C-alpha positions in Angstrom: 86.7 2.4 149.4 89.7 3.1 149.7 90.2 4.8 153.4 90.4 8.0 152.1 86.8 8.3 150.6 85.8 6.3 153.7 86.9 8.7 155.5 85.4 11.8 154.0 81.8 10.4 153.6 81.8 9.4 157.1 82.6 13.9 157.3 80.1 13.6 154.9 77.2 11.5 157.1 77.6 14.6 159.5 76.1 16.7 157.4 72.6 15.9 155.7 72.1 18.9 153.0 76.3 19.5 152.7 76.0 17.9 148.8 73.2 21.1 148.2 75.2 23.5 150.0 76.0 25.3 146.8 73.3 25.0 144.7 70.8 26.0 146.7 68.7 29.2 145.5 67.4 32.5 146.7 65.8 32.1 149.9 61.8 31.5 150.5 61.9 32.7 154.0 60.0 37.1 153.8 63.1 38.7 154.8 63.5 43.0 154.2 63.4 44.6 151.0 66.8 46.2 151.7 68.1 42.3 153.0 66.7 40.5 149.7 68.3 43.5 147.5 71.4 43.1 149.4 71.6 39.4 148.6 70.9 39.3 145.6 73.4 41.1 144.7 75.5 39.6 146.6 74.7 36.4 144.7 75.5 38.1 141.5 78.2 38.6 142.6 79.4 35.5 143.1 79.2 34.8 139.3 81.9 36.1 138.6 84.5 34.3 140.9 86.7 32.5 138.4 86.3 29.5 137.4 89.5 27.3 137.1 89.9 27.8 132.8 89.6 31.8 133.4 92.4 31.7 136.0 94.6 29.7 134.1 93.9 32.6 131.2 94.8 35.2 134.0 97.8 33.3 135.4 99.0 33.8 131.3 98.5 37.4 130.4 100.2 38.0 133.8 103.5 37.8 131.5 101.6 40.3 129.3 101.3 43.7 131.8 100.2 45.7 129.1 97.5 43.2 128.1 96.8 42.7 131.5 96.2 46.5 132.4 94.3 47.1 128.9 91.9 44.5 130.3 91.3 46.5 132.9 91.3 50.0 131.4 88.5 48.6 129.3 86.7 47.5 131.9 86.9 51.0 134.0 85.7 52.9 130.6 82.9 50.2 130.3 81.7 51.2 133.6 81.6 54.7 132.6 84.9 55.9 134.5 88.3 56.8 133.0 91.8 56.3 134.2 92.1 60.4 134.9 89.4 60.1 137.1 90.6 57.7 139.4 93.3 60.9 140.2 90.9 62.5 141.8 91.2 60.2 144.9 94.6 61.0 146.4 95.6 57.7 146.4 97.9 55.5 149.3 99.1 52.3 147.2 100.3 49.4 149.5 101.4 45.9 148.7 103.5 43.6 150.5 103.3 40.0 151.5 102.8 40.1 155.3 101.5 42.9 157.3 99.9 44.9 153.8 96.4 44.8 155.8 97.3 45.9 158.9 100.1 48.8 157.4 96.5 50.1 156.0 94.7 50.0 158.6 96.4 52.3 161.1 97.0 54.8 158.0 93.8 54.9 157.7 93.1 55.5 161.0 95.8 58.0 161.5 94.3 60.1 158.4 90.8 59.9 160.2 91.9 61.0 163.5 93.1 63.9 160.9 89.7 64.8 160.5 89.7 63.9 156.9 87.1 61.4 155.1 88.5 58.2 154.4 87.9 55.2 151.5 89.8 52.2 152.4 89.6 49.2 150.0 90.7 46.5 151.3 90.7 42.3 150.7 89.9 39.6 151.5 86.8 40.0 154.0 86.8 37.7 156.6 82.6 37.5 156.7 80.9 40.1 154.6 82.1 41.1 151.2 80.8 44.6 152.2 84.2 45.0 154.6 86.3 45.5 151.9 84.8 49.2 150.5 84.9 51.1 153.9 83.9 54.8 154.0 85.8 56.3 156.9 86.9 53.5 158.5 83.1 51.7 158.1 82.2 48.9 155.8 79.5 50.3 153.3 76.0 49.5 154.4 73.8 47.7 152.7 71.9 49.7 151.2 75.1 51.9 149.5 76.5 48.4 148.8 73.1 47.2 146.8 72.8 51.1 145.1 76.5 51.0 143.9 76.9 47.0 142.9 73.7 47.5 140.5 75.2 51.2 138.9 77.7 49.4 137.6 76.7 45.7 137.2 73.8 47.1 134.6 76.3 50.1 133.6 78.4 46.9 132.4 76.1 44.7 131.2 74.5 47.7 128.5 77.8 48.2 127.5 78.7 44.7 126.3 79.5 44.8 122.5 77.8 41.3 122.0 76.5 38.6 124.6 79.1 36.3 125.0 81.1 39.7 125.9 83.1 39.0 129.4 82.2 40.8 132.9 85.1 41.6 134.9 86.2 39.1 137.6 84.8 39.1 140.9 88.4 40.7 142.4 87.7 43.1 139.5 84.8 44.1 139.6 85.0 44.8 143.2 87.8 46.9 142.4 86.2 49.3 140.1 82.9 49.4 142.4 85.4 50.8 145.2 86.5 53.3 142.8 82.7 54.0 141.2 82.4 54.1 146.0 84.6 56.5 146.5 84.2 59.3 143.6 80.2 59.3 144.7 81.1 59.2 148.3 83.6 62.4 147.7 86.4 60.9 150.1 89.4 63.2 150.6 91.2 59.9 150.2 91.5 56.2 149.3 93.4 53.7 150.9 94.2 50.7 148.3 95.7 47.7 149.2 97.2 45.4 146.0 95.0 41.9 146.4 98.1 39.9 144.6 101.6 41.0 143.9 101.6 44.6 142.8 102.7 44.9 138.8 99.8 43.2 137.1 97.8 43.7 139.8 94.5 45.0 139.1 94.6 47.6 141.4 97.7 49.0 139.3 95.7 51.0 136.7 96.1 53.6 139.0 98.4 56.6 137.5 99.6 58.9 140.5 99.0 57.7 144.0 100.3 59.9 146.3 102.8 58.0 147.8 103.4 54.1 148.2 104.6 51.3 150.5 105.9 47.9 150.6 105.4 46.1 153.7 107.5 43.3 154.9 108.6 40.6 152.1 108.1 36.5 151.9 107.2 33.8 149.6 103.4 33.2 148.6 101.7 33.1 145.8 104.4 31.6 143.8 103.0 30.4 140.8 101.6 33.6 139.7 104.4 36.1 141.7 107.4 33.6 141.1 109.3 31.3 143.5 112.0 33.4 144.7 111.8 35.9 146.5 114.0 38.5 144.2 110.7 37.7 141.5 108.5 39.0 144.0 109.9 41.7 145.2 110.4 42.7 141.3 106.3 42.2 140.9 106.2 44.4 144.5 107.8 46.9 143.2 105.5 47.7 140.4 103.4 49.8 141.9 106.0 52.5 142.4 105.0 55.0 140.2 107.7 58.5 138.6 108.4 60.7 141.1 105.7 59.2 143.6 108.1 58.7 147.4 107.6 55.1 148.4 108.6 53.5 151.7 109.4 50.3 153.0 110.5 48.2 155.8 113.3 46.6 156.6 114.1 43.4 154.2 116.6 40.4 153.3 119.5 42.3 151.5 118.7 40.2 147.5 114.3 41.8 147.6 116.0 44.9 149.0 118.1 45.2 146.0 115.3 44.6 143.4 113.4 46.9 144.9 116.0 49.6 144.6 116.7 49.0 140.7 112.8 49.3 140.6 112.9 52.2 142.0 115.8 53.8 139.6 114.3 51.7 136.8 111.1 54.1 137.3 112.1 57.2 138.7 110.4 56.7 142.0 112.4 57.8 145.6 112.9 55.4 147.9 112.8 55.3 151.1 113.4 52.7 154.2 111.1 53.7 157.3 113.1 53.9 160.7 112.9 51.8 163.4 109.4 52.3 165.5 111.7 53.3 168.5 112.7 56.4 166.6 109.8 58.1 167.3 109.8 57.5 171.1 111.6 59.1 173.5 111.5 59.5 177.6 108.4 62.0 176.9 106.3 59.7 174.5 105.4 56.1 174.6 103.0 54.9 171.9 100.9 52.0 172.6 99.1 50.4 169.1 96.0 49.2 168.9 96.9 45.6 167.0 99.0 43.0 169.0 101.9 41.1 168.3 105.8 42.8 168.2 105.3 42.7 164.8 102.8 45.5 164.5 105.6 48.1 165.2 107.3 46.8 162.0 103.9 47.8 159.9 102.9 51.3 162.4 106.0 53.1 161.1 105.4 52.4 157.7 101.9 53.7 157.9 103.3 56.5 160.0 105.8 58.0 157.2 102.5 57.0 154.4 99.7 59.4 156.6 103.0 61.7 157.2 104.2 62.4 153.3 100.2 62.3 152.2 100.2 65.3 154.7 102.9 66.4 153.7 102.2 66.6 150.0 98.4 68.0 150.4 100.1 70.8 152.6 98.9 70.1 156.3 100.5 71.6 158.1 101.1 71.0 161.8 101.9 67.3 161.2 104.9 66.7 163.5 107.4 68.5 163.9 111.2 66.8 162.5 113.6 65.4 165.0 117.6 63.7 165.4 117.5 59.9 165.2 118.7 58.5 168.2 120.7 56.9 166.4 123.6 59.5 164.7 125.1 56.8 163.0 122.5 53.9 161.9 123.0 49.9 162.9 123.1 48.5 159.3 123.7 50.1 156.1 120.3 50.4 153.6 121.0 50.3 150.2 119.1 53.3 149.8 118.2 56.9 152.4 117.1 56.4 155.4 113.2 58.2 156.2 113.3 61.0 158.2 112.3 60.6 162.0 109.4 63.1 163.1 107.4 63.4 166.4 104.3 62.6 165.6 101.0 64.8 166.9 98.7 63.8 169.3 96.3 62.7 165.9 98.7 60.2 164.8 99.7 58.4 168.2 96.0 58.4 168.7 95.2 56.6 165.6 97.6 54.0 165.7 96.3 53.4 169.7 92.6 53.1 168.1 93.1 50.7 164.9 91.2 47.8 165.3 91.3 45.3 162.3 90.1 42.2 162.9 90.9 38.8 162.3 94.8 39.3 162.7 96.5 39.1 166.6 92.9 39.1 168.3 91.6 37.7 171.4 88.4 37.2 172.5 87.6 35.6 175.9 84.2 34.5 176.9 84.5 33.0 180.3 86.7 29.8 180.4 87.3 30.1 177.0 89.9 32.3 175.2 89.9 32.1 171.5 93.1 33.7 170.2 92.2 34.5 166.4 95.2 35.2 163.4 95.1 35.0 159.5 98.5 34.4 159.1 99.0 32.4 156.3 102.8 32.5 154.9 105.9 31.0 156.7 106.8 34.3 157.9 103.6 35.2 159.5 102.8 32.1 161.0 106.3 32.0 162.7 105.1 35.7 164.0 101.5 34.2 165.5 103.7 31.4 166.5 105.9 34.2 169.1 102.4 36.2 170.0 100.5 33.2 170.9 103.3 31.8 172.9 103.3 35.1 174.6 99.5 35.7 175.6 99.1 32.5 176.4 101.9 31.8 178.2 100.7 35.2 180.3 97.5 34.0 181.1 98.6 31.0 182.1 100.8 32.8 184.8 97.3 33.6 186.0 97.3 29.9 187.7 94.0 29.1 186.6 95.4 25.6 186.4 94.7 22.7 184.0 94.7 24.2 180.4 93.7 22.5 177.6 94.5 23.9 174.2 93.5 22.9 170.9 94.4 24.1 167.3 91.3 24.2 164.9 93.4 24.7 161.0 92.7 25.1 157.2 94.9 26.7 154.4 93.8 27.0 150.8 95.5 27.8 147.6 99.0 26.2 146.4 100.2 26.7 150.5 102.6 24.4 151.8 100.1 22.8 154.7 102.7 20.8 156.1 105.0 23.2 156.7 102.9 25.6 157.9 101.6 22.7 160.9 105.5 22.5 161.7 105.9 25.9 162.7 102.2 25.4 164.8 104.0 22.1 166.7 106.0 23.6 169.5 102.4 25.3 171.0 102.5 21.9 171.7 98.3 21.4 171.3 96.2 18.4 172.8 93.7 18.6 170.2 94.3 20.0 166.6 90.4 20.3 164.5 90.3 20.9 160.7 87.2 22.0 158.7 86.1 24.0 155.6 86.5 27.5 155.5 82.7 27.6 155.9 80.7 28.7 158.8 77.1 27.0 158.9 77.2 23.8 156.7 73.2 24.4 156.4 73.1 27.6 156.9 70.6 30.1 154.7 72.1 33.2 154.8 75.8 32.6 153.1 76.4 34.0 150.3 79.2 36.1 151.2 81.1 33.3 152.1 80.4 31.0 149.0 83.2 29.4 146.8 82.1 28.5 143.4 85.9 27.5 142.0 85.8 24.2 144.5 83.1 21.8 145.6 82.5 20.7 149.4 84.0 17.3 148.4 87.5 18.8 147.1 88.0 20.7 150.3 86.7 18.3 152.8 89.4 15.6 151.0 92.1 18.8 151.4 90.9 19.1 155.4 91.2 15.0 155.6 94.7 15.6 153.9 95.6 18.2 156.6 95.0 15.8 159.4 96.9 13.3 158.2 100.4 15.6 157.6 99.1 16.6 161.2 99.6 13.4 162.1 102.6 12.1 160.6 104.1 14.6 161.9 103.5 14.4 165.3 104.6 10.6 165.0 107.7 12.3 163.7 108.4 14.9 166.6 107.6 11.6 169.4 110.6 9.6 167.5 112.7 13.1 168.8 114.5 13.2 171.8 114.6 17.1 171.8 110.7 18.8 171.6 111.0 21.9 168.5 114.5 22.6 169.6 115.7 23.5 165.9 112.6 25.5 165.5 113.4 29.5 165.8 110.7 30.3 168.2 112.0 27.9 170.5 114.1 30.5 171.4 111.5 32.7 172.6 110.6 30.1 176.0 110.7 31.0 178.8 110.1 29.7 182.2 107.0 29.8 183.3 106.1 30.7 187.4 106.9 27.7 190.0 103.6 25.4 189.6 102.3 27.1 186.6 101.9 25.5 183.3 104.4 26.0 180.6 103.4 26.4 177.0 106.5 25.0 175.4 107.1 21.7 177.4 108.6 18.7 177.8 106.9 16.1 175.7 106.7 13.8 178.9 104.3 15.9 180.4 102.5 16.3 177.2 100.4 14.0 174.5 102.7 12.8 172.3 100.0 12.1 169.6 98.2 15.2 169.3 94.4 14.3 168.7 93.0 15.0 165.4 89.3 15.6 164.2 87.9 17.0 161.0 84.6 18.7 161.2 82.6 19.9 158.2 82.3 23.2 159.6 83.7 25.5 161.8 80.6 25.9 164.1 80.5 21.9 164.7 84.7 22.5 165.4 84.2 25.1 167.5 81.0 23.5 169.6 82.9 20.3 170.2 85.9 22.5 171.2 83.8 24.7 174.0 82.3 21.9 175.0 79.2 24.3 176.0 81.0 26.9 178.3 80.9 29.4 175.8 77.5 30.8 177.0 76.6 32.5 172.9 77.9 28.7 171.4 75.7 25.7 171.6 76.7 22.4 173.1 77.6 19.8 170.4 74.9 17.4 168.9 75.5 14.2 170.5 75.9 12.6 166.7 79.4 14.1 166.6 80.1 11.4 169.7 79.4 8.3 167.9 80.9 9.6 165.1 83.9 10.2 166.8 86.1 8.2 169.3 88.4 10.7 170.2 86.1 13.7 170.1 84.1 11.5 173.5 87.0 11.1 175.2 87.9 14.8 174.7 84.2 16.4 176.2 85.0 15.0 179.4 89.3 16.4 179.5 87.6 19.8 177.5 84.7 20.3 180.1 86.9 19.5 182.8 89.5 21.7 182.3 89.8 25.1 184.4 90.2 27.9 180.7 90.5 26.1 177.2 92.2 27.9 175.1 91.7 27.9 171.1 94.4 29.2 168.4 92.3 30.1 164.8 94.7 30.6 162.3 96.4 29.2 158.9 93.6 31.4 156.4 92.0 34.7 156.7 88.6 33.0 155.2 89.0 30.6 158.1 89.3 33.6 160.6 86.2 35.2 159.1 83.9 31.9 159.3 85.0 31.8 163.0 84.6 35.4 163.3 80.5 35.1 162.0 80.5 32.3 164.4 81.9 33.4 167.7 80.0 37.4 167.1 76.7 37.7 165.1 76.7 41.0 165.0 79.6 41.2 161.9 76.9 39.7 160.5 74.1 42.6 160.6 
């Protein structure tokens, strides 16, 4: 047997029921009616997940926007809605490569603070799929999800022309369902986050948003959006609408020119957001509810989106205009700079009170510190490393004693995992753990996290490949005389107080070859990393130690360390699975 398959079977042996996870049927355990109805809805929804052949068909369709959006309109009409009905939702439409979810969260919280009833559609979900459709910031209840799911699903079934007529794929269905929920619940506005791209995304069926936003751009989903940032910018600019104001944040020169061209072609007034510092002065310092310096960029976009929405809907007292601090901008943008204004109290409080799980999130459990961030592109991982460097260094400066650092990583899709892991290496982890985006391998209630597009063997093989790449990167670095001197994050390194450990330190002070392990699920990985020191997690199964020599020796170090710092990153799905393990209330 080849080494790769021996390793795979070694992991699978830890999981007696692993091979049957995908085929598990309905639970035979007694459950309340609402719970059963919700689980039935989720399992039915999962049958709409795109298989490989359909995904290829969708990719081919993306070259024809008329065909793409025509299909979405037909599904919408079959569900009983018209495109014109969506005009009532007073939509804020947001796209981008990174930060669009945080921007939407800031925007929704600001407008909710202004006394408005908000709808919020986002993706992906972290723990439960109903997180994608929110009313007043809260995921819709299981009762409402079940009610509206079956209304839409049954209507689509009834309007099939023949038995083989298609049903909308997973994301299309949820988008239609979100529109249906927001109309039925009579929200004052809907904040709509684009799924992938913009021009051909099914959310782009809307005709008349109130305002549009484009967050920071980067290279991602290249098989669908294009292999250059300029091609990706063209796709993102596809959400522009004639006469509808749009805002973006500082980007590279190439994509900015593309956005400018798209805006002129469509007839969309496009503006550049001012620097976040422009909103502050000696009497106003704004604290953000989301950690990380990069969130200030998302916050300035959110301020312009919410301010413009309120203006266009005739609200008064929304923040007075003021002169910018810099009379002459330090950078010449290819389109106008948006007007600076003094944020109103609801705006400031909205930014302060924003919560968006899984993004630059910290959880403290005794001696265990969890740092959780769903970064999954090069640019977002760089931001994650900068944030982790700062918060972990602050913790180390307290002089708590020996610190053990653990990475929990996974990535999905076509991403260059070696490039992402290379960016993470300057954090000098003692252990790197790789696992699928599965919370519990033997759990009964996992419908929200089921993925029918891949098998367990495939995703475990991917984890083993990531481990191999990590080990190779560690070997290459151990042969280098200069740890990380070529990486931009090293410019952020600051010396720690005398006697305190450094987050970024010479290789002689750390393990040259970081020990790496593969686990069949997130729960096993976290149980091993915490060694029973997190009161909410059980001790690791003793069987783990028999299969992993590294696990046995590492257990002693993890139990004796004054503090264990665990960074969980690489995928929002991984982060969601981890939060399901760490915070049981999110599953309620």
